[in-house]
C-alpha positions, 0 to 999 in steps of 0.5 A: 499499501503506497502511503504517499500518493496525492501528497506534494513531493517536498521540495526545499528550495522551491520557495526561495525566488519568492522569499528573495523577491519579498526580502528585496521589497523590504530592503527596497522600501527601507531605501526609499526617501521622501520627495524633497519639497522644493520652495518657490525659489528653487522651482524657478532656479530649476527652470531657468537653468533648464532654459539655459541649458537648453538653449547653450546646449550645456552639459547638466547634472540632473537629480530627479525624484523617482520610485522613493529614490533620488536619481543623478544623470549627466546629459543634455536637455532637448525640449522644455515645456514649462507650462505642459510640466514636461521636458526631455533629457538626452542622458550621456551614458546611453544617448537615450531621450528620456521625457520627465515631469518637471515636478520630479526634479530636485536639482539642476546644475551645470557640470 
C-alpha cells in the first residue's frame, strides 16, 4: 500500500525565489526617501537652469525623484515645456531620450 499517494513531494528550495523577491522588496522599501518639497525660488532656479542648458547646449547634472529614490544623471536638455510640466533629457551614457515631469526634478546644475 502506497501511503504518499496524492501528497506533494517535498522540495526544500522551491520557495526561495518568492522569498528572495519579498526580501528585496523590504530592502528597497527601507532605502526609500520621501520626495523633497521645493520652494518657489528653487523651482524658478531649476526652470531657469533648464532653459539656459537648452539654449546653450551645456551639459548638466540632473537630480530627480523616482520610486522613492534620488537619481542623478548627466546629459543634455532637448526640450522644455513649463506649462505642460515636462521636459526631454538625453542621458550621456546611453544617449537615450527621457521624457520627464518637471515636478520630479530636485536639482539641476551645470557640469
